LUMKOL-699052 format. One record per residue (C-alpha): residue number from 1; y, z, x; residue in three letters. Coordinates in steps of 0.05 Angstrom, whole numbers. Each point is the difference from the previous one (the first is absolute). Layout:
BEGIN
(atom NUM; (Y; Z; X); ALA),
...
***
This chain:
BEGIN
(atom 1; (2384; 3179; 2042); MET),
(atom 2; (-26; -70; 15); SER),
(atom 3; (35; -52; 41); VAL),
(atom 4; (3; -44; -62); LYS),
(atom 5; (36; 54; -41); GLU),
(atom 6; (51; 8; 57); LEU),
(atom 7; (14; -75; 2); ALA),
(atom 8; (73; -16; 6); GLY),
(atom 9; (19; 70; 24); ILE),
(atom 10; (35; 4; 68); PRO),
(atom 11; (-45; 24; 56); ASP),
(atom 12; (41; 63; 12); HIS),
(atom 13; (-10; 21; -73); GLU),
(atom 14; (-75; -13; -5); ARG),
(atom 15; (-16; 69; 27); THR),
(atom 16; (41; 34; -55); VAL),
(atom 17; (-49; 32; -50); PRO),
(atom 18; (-9; -46; -59); ALA),
(atom 19; (-24; 6; -72); GLU),
(atom 20; (-14; -56; -49); VAL),
(atom 21; (32; 12; -68); ALA),
(atom 22; (-39; -5; -65); GLU),
(atom 23; (16; -39; -64); SER),
(atom 24; (38; 43; -50); TRP),
(atom 25; (31; -47; -52); PHE),
(atom 26; (7; -75; -7); GLN),
(atom 27; (68; -14; -30); VAL),
(atom 28; (-12; -75; -10); SER),
(atom 29; (-49; -55; 21); PRO),
(atom 30; (63; -37; 22); ASP),
(atom 31; (41; 15; 62); PRO),
(atom 32; (61; 42; -20); LYS),
(atom 33; (49; 29; 49); GLN),
(atom 34; (-12; 73; -16); LEU),
(atom 35; (48; 54; 25); GLU),
(atom 36; (31; 67; -16); GLY),
(atom 37; (-58; 48; -16); LEU),
(atom 38; (30; 62; -32); CYS),
(atom 39; (-30; 55; -44); PHE),
(atom 40; (35; 35; -58); ASP),
(atom 41; (-8; 73; -21); ARG),
(atom 42; (-57; -18; -47); SER),
(atom 43; (-40; -30; 57); GLY),
(atom 44; (9; -72; -22); ASP),
(atom 45; (13; -54; 52); LEU),
(atom 46; (58; -48; -2); TYR),
(atom 47; (9; -61; 45); PHE),
(atom 48; (31; -70; 1); VAL),
(atom 49; (-17; -73; 11); ASP),
(atom 50; (57; -26; 42); VAL),
(atom 51; (0; -74; -15); PHE),
(atom 52; (-18; 3; -74); GLU),
(atom 53; (46; 59; -13); GLY),
(atom 54; (-51; 42; -37); ASN),
(atom 55; (5; 76; -2); VAL),
(atom 56; (-70; 28; -11); TYR),
(atom 57; (-26; 67; -25); ARG),
(atom 58; (-72; 19; 14); LEU),
(atom 59; (-20; 57; -45); ALA),
(atom 60; (-47; 48; 35); LEU),
(atom 61; (-56; 20; 1); PRO),
(atom 62; (-19; -56; -48); ALA),
(atom 63; (32; -53; 45); LYS),
(atom 64; (31; -37; -59); GLU),
(atom 65; (52; -50; 25); LEU),
(atom 66; (62; -20; -39); SER),
(atom 67; (65; -37; 14); VAL),
(atom 68; (60; 45; -10); VAL),
(atom 69; (52; -55; 6); THR),
(atom 70; (12; -65; 38); THR),
(atom 71; (61; -8; 44); LEU),
(atom 72; (3; -76; 2); THR),
(atom 73; (33; -27; 62); GLY),
(atom 74; (14; 69; 29); GLN),
(atom 75; (-59; 5; 48); ASN),
(atom 76; (-11; 76; -5); PRO),
(atom 77; (-27; 26; 66); SER),
(atom 78; (-2; 76; -8); ALA),
(atom 79; (-5; 52; -54); LEU),
(atom 80; (17; 74; 5); LYS),
(atom 81; (2; 51; -56); ILE),
(atom 82; (60; 46; -11); HIS),
(atom 83; (-11; 73; -16); ARG),
(atom 84; (23; -14; -71); ASP),
(atom 85; (-55; -52; -8); GLY),
(atom 86; (41; -63; 7); ARG),
(atom 87; (-28; -58; 41); LEU),
(atom 88; (45; -24; 56); PHE),
(atom 89; (-15; -70; 25); LEU),
(atom 90; (24; -37; 62); CYS),
(atom 91; (9; -74; -15); CYS),
(atom 92; (5; -54; 54); LEU),
(atom 93; (27; -55; -47); ALA),
(atom 94; (18; -60; 44); ASN),
(atom 95; (-20; 39; 63); MET),
(atom 96; (67; -16; 31); ARG),
(atom 97; (58; 38; -31); ASP),
(atom 98; (-7; 16; -74); ASN),
(atom 99; (-54; 53; -4); GLY),
(atom 100; (7; 63; -42); SER),
(atom 101; (-28; 67; -18); ILE),
(atom 102; (-12; 13; -74); ILE),
(atom 103; (-25; 59; -40); ALA),
(atom 104; (-38; 1; -66); MET),
(atom 105; (-40; 45; -45); ALA),
(atom 106; (-75; 2; 12); PRO),
(atom 107; (-11; -49; -57); ASP),
(atom 108; (49; -51; 30); GLY),
(atom 109; (57; 15; -48); SER),
(atom 110; (71; 25; 15); HIS),
(atom 111; (8; -42; 63); GLN),
(atom 112; (62; 15; 41); GLU),
(atom 113; (27; -25; 66); THR),
(atom 114; (4; 50; 57); ILE),
(atom 115; (20; -47; 55); ILE),
(atom 116; (28; -66; -25); ALA),
(atom 117; (-16; -70; 27); PRO),
(atom 118; (73; -11; 20); ASP),
(atom 119; (-5; 54; 53); LYS),
(atom 120; (-36; -50; 45); GLY),
(atom 121; (-63; 40; 15); PHE),
(atom 122; (-73; -19; -2); VAL),
(atom 123; (-33; 68; -16); PRO),
(atom 124; (-73; -2; 19); ASP),
(atom 125; (-22; 73; -1); ASP),
(atom 126; (28; 69; -16); MET),
(atom 127; (-16; 74; 3); VAL),
(atom 128; (31; 58; -37); PHE),
(atom 129; (24; 64; 34); ASP),
(atom 130; (-5; 68; -35); SER),
(atom 131; (73; -2; -22); ASP),
(atom 132; (-13; -63; -42); GLY),
(atom 133; (33; -47; 49); GLY),
(atom 134; (-39; -55; 33); PHE),
(atom 135; (-6; -44; 62); TYR),
(atom 136; (-13; -75; -5); PHE),
(atom 137; (-14; -56; 48); SER),
(atom 138; (42; -63; 1); ASP),
(atom 139; (-53; -53; 13); PHE),
(atom 140; (43; -50; 40); THR),
(atom 141; (11; -25; 70); GLY),
(atom 142; (-44; -37; 50); PRO),
(atom 143; (-11; 29; 69); VAL),
(atom 144; (57; -43; 29); PHE),
(atom 145; (49; 24; -54); ASN),
(atom 146; (-22; 69; -23); PRO),
(atom 147; (45; 10; -61); THR),
(atom 148; (-48; 45; -38); GLY),
(atom 149; (3; 75; -3); GLY),
(atom 150; (-15; 65; -36); ILE),
(atom 151; (49; 30; -49); TYR),
(atom 152; (7; 65; -39); HIS),
(atom 153; (24; 9; -71); VAL),
(atom 154; (15; 71; -26); PRO),
(atom 155; (-26; 25; -66); ALA),
(atom 156; (67; -14; -35); ASP),
(atom 157; (-3; -73; 25); LEU),
(atom 158; (71; 7; 25); SER),
(atom 159; (-9; -35; 67); SER),
(atom 160; (-45; -43; 43); ILE),
(atom 161; (-1; 26; 72); THR),
(atom 162; (-30; -37; 59); PRO),
(atom 163; (-49; 43; 38); VAL),
(atom 164; (-36; -48; 47); VAL),
(atom 165; (35; -67; 13); PRO),
(atom 166; (-19; -63; 38); HIS),
(atom 167; (-73; -5; -20); LEU),
(atom 168; (-41; -64; -5); ALA),
(atom 169; (-30; -2; -70); THR),
(atom 170; (-13; 74; -11); PRO),
(atom 171; (-55; 10; -51); ASN),
(atom 172; (-34; 66; -14); GLY),
(atom 173; (29; 69; 6); LEU),
(atom 174; (-27; 70; -10); ALA),
(atom 175; (32; 69; 4); LEU),
(atom 176; (-36; 57; 34); SER),
(atom 177; (-19; 60; -43); PRO),
(atom 178; (57; 41; 31); ASP),
(atom 179; (48; -58; -13); GLU),
(atom 180; (28; 1; 71); HIS),
(atom 181; (-38; -61; 25); ARG),
(atom 182; (2; -70; -26); LEU),
(atom 183; (-53; -52; 17); TRP),
(atom 184; (19; -73; -4); VAL),
(atom 185; (-42; -63; 11); THR),
(atom 186; (41; -57; 30); GLU),
(atom 187; (-42; -59; -22); MET),
(atom 188; (32; -58; 39); ALA),
(atom 189; (2; 40; 65); ALA),
(atom 190; (-69; 31; -9); ASN),
(atom 191; (26; 71; 13); ARG),
(atom 192; (-10; 69; -29); LEU),
(atom 193; (64; 43; 1); HIS),
(atom 194; (3; 76; -1); TRP),
(atom 195; (69; 25; -20); ILE),
(atom 196; (23; 72; -2); GLN),
(atom 197; (49; 19; -56); LEU),
(atom 198; (51; 56; -2); GLU),
(atom 199; (12; 42; -62); ASP),
(atom 200; (50; -50; -29); ASP),
(atom 201; (-58; -50; -5); ARG),
(atom 202; (38; -56; 33); VAL),
(atom 203; (19; 24; 70); SER),
(atom 204; (-47; -9; 60); ILE),
(atom 205; (3; 52; 56); PRO),
(atom 206; (7; -21; 73); PRO),
(atom 207; (-65; -29; 26); TYR),
(atom 208; (-28; 5; -71); GLY),
(atom 209; (-34; -67; -2); THR),
(atom 210; (-63; -29; 30); SER),
(atom 211; (-47; -60; -6); VAL),
(atom 212; (-68; 34; 6); PRO),
(atom 213; (-40; -64; -13); PHE),
(atom 214; (6; -75; 7); THR),
(atom 215; (-47; -41; -43); PHE),
(atom 216; (-37; -63; 18); SER),
(atom 217; (-10; -66; -36); GLY),
(atom 218; (39; -42; -49); LEU),
(atom 219; (33; 25; -64); GLU),
(atom 220; (-3; 73; 20); GLY),
(atom 221; (8; 69; -33); PRO),
(atom 222; (12; 4; -75); ASP),
(atom 223; (7; 61; -45); SER),
(atom 224; (-16; 70; 24); CYS),
(atom 225; (-11; 70; -28); SER),
(atom 226; (-12; 71; 24); VAL),
(atom 227; (-50; 55; -18); ASP),
(atom 228; (12; 75; -8); ALA),
(atom 229; (-10; 11; 75); ASP),
(atom 230; (51; -53; 19); GLY),
(atom 231; (-52; -51; 22); ASN),
(atom 232; (24; -72; -10); LEU),
(atom 233; (-36; -60; -29); TYR),
(atom 234; (24; -71; 13); VAL),
(atom 235; (-27; -62; -34); ALA),
(atom 236; (-5; -60; 45); MET),
(atom 237; (18; -64; -37); TYR),
(atom 238; (-47; -59; 12); GLU),
(atom 239; (-46; 44; 40); GLN),
(atom 240; (-41; 34; -55); GLY),
(atom 241; (6; 70; 27); ARG),
(atom 242; (40; 65; 0); VAL),
(atom 243; (18; 37; 64); LEU),
(atom 244; (0; 77; -5); CYS),
(atom 245; (47; 40; 45); PHE),
(atom 246; (6; 74; 13); SER),
(atom 247; (66; 35; -17); ALA),
(atom 248; (18; -11; 74); GLU),
(atom 249; (-8; -76; -6); GLY),
(atom 250; (-67; -6; 36); VAL),
(atom 251; (-48; -52; -28); LEU),
(atom 252; (-64; 38; -17); VAL),
(atom 253; (-38; -42; -51); LYS),
(atom 254; (-2; -68; -33); GLN),
(atom 255; (-26; -20; -68); ILE),
(atom 256; (-28; -70; -6); LEU),
(atom 257; (-4; -38; -66); LEU),
(atom 258; (-67; -32; -19); PRO),
(atom 259; (-11; -72; 25); ASP),
(atom 260; (64; -1; 41); ARG),
(atom 261; (-41; -26; 59); GLU),
(atom 262; (-14; -64; -39); THR),
(atom 263; (73; -9; -22); GLY),
(atom 264; (-2; 35; -68); HIS),
(atom 265; (45; 55; -29); ASN),
(atom 266; (50; -5; 57); LEU),
(atom 267; (64; 11; -40); ARG),
(atom 268; (-3; 76; 4); SER),
(atom 269; (68; 26; -22); THR),
(atom 270; (1; 73; -22); HIS),
(atom 271; (-39; 64; 13); PRO),
(atom 272; (6; 60; -47); MET),
(atom 273; (-43; 63; -8); ILE),
(atom 274; (-23; 22; -69); ILE),
(atom 275; (35; 66; -17); PRO),
(atom 276; (-43; 62; 10); GLY),
(atom 277; (-50; -38; 44); THR),
(atom 278; (-8; -32; 68); SER),
(atom 279; (-19; -68; -28); THR),
(atom 280; (45; -54; 27); LEU),
(atom 281; (10; -62; -43); LEU),
(atom 282; (20; -67; 30); ILE),
(atom 283; (22; -61; -38); CYS),
(atom 284; (-11; -71; 24); THR),
(atom 285; (-15; -71; -22); ASN),
(atom 286; (-44; -57; 25); ASP),
(atom 287; (56; -52; 0); PHE),
(atom 288; (-39; -57; 32); ASP),
(atom 289; (-69; 21; -25); GLY),
(atom 290; (-39; 13; -63); ASP),
(atom 291; (-3; 76; -4); GLN),
(atom 292; (63; 11; -42); GLY),
(atom 293; (43; 63; 2); SER),
(atom 294; (-28; 68; 15); TRP),
(atom 295; (15; 73; 11); ILE),
(atom 296; (-47; 30; 52); PHE),
(atom 297; (-13; 73; 17); ALA),
(atom 298; (-14; 39; 64); ALA),
(atom 299; (4; 71; 27); GLU),
(atom 300; (69; 21; 24); ALA),
(atom 301; (15; 48; 57); LEU),
(atom 302; (27; 52; -49); GLY),
(atom 303; (16; 13; -72); LYS),
(atom 304; (54; -32; -42); ALA),
(atom 305; (72; 21; 11); HIS),
(atom 306; (33; 33; -61); SER),
(atom 307; (63; -41; 5); SER),
(atom 308; (67; 4; -37); TYR),
(atom 309; (-27; -27; -66); GLN),
(atom 310; (-50; 58; -6); PHE),
(atom 311; (47; 56; 22); SER),
***
């Protein structure tokens, strides 16, 4: 790996093995804030454009792109697919206090509110458990007033239970394959959290938390995902790279996006492995440049995790 390709990476991370991702699909020649990569049972890829509100479907293997629906003014930031096929979307809305989680059919019809705007949350990301409940991040709170947190909602939607309070703009979250460990990226504080969960899904045992990694640089860690072996992948926003951790929280690899060393494709937001493979997809956009919006591909540490939606 050349010095040029490692430009902008902290000295203590330059010795971490690195791979440069390859182009996989250009979503648009314009910069769009892509997020929420998620595959359905047919192998098609869904994702969102945060600021324009578009929900996309990329039919595979033909790579035919279509707009499912547009959530004007809602700023959708994450998309997960329920076992029954419904799309669940986290919406930031005003990014202060009126976000929501909505569900809809795969064609955008039959929209329903799961968490209403008047609850005061700013849901940024979510992950299902095997019971049909889900965790979501409340994307609020600067480091000097950490009001954000992680919450759990059971399958019957009867309650919203705080699991991890007092976080500074928590962003991504991922559940380990055994569902007893929750990974959380705390964007404003540049921290990776490892949280043990008891069988009730909301209690944390004594000494059941750790911060195995502190990130460097502005903006910080964005969305994350796990593979079948429990390895974790964290997209670094405004850094054009993904950091790959072992199931024990040790940084073992980094994936660099093309031309990041010259300031392009820096808005890396979400990593997700194609089901049945070890190909990791990463979405980004070249906000201040001329390279548009892309999904790149690289080799993951392991194969895709067969999560709740495929069980």
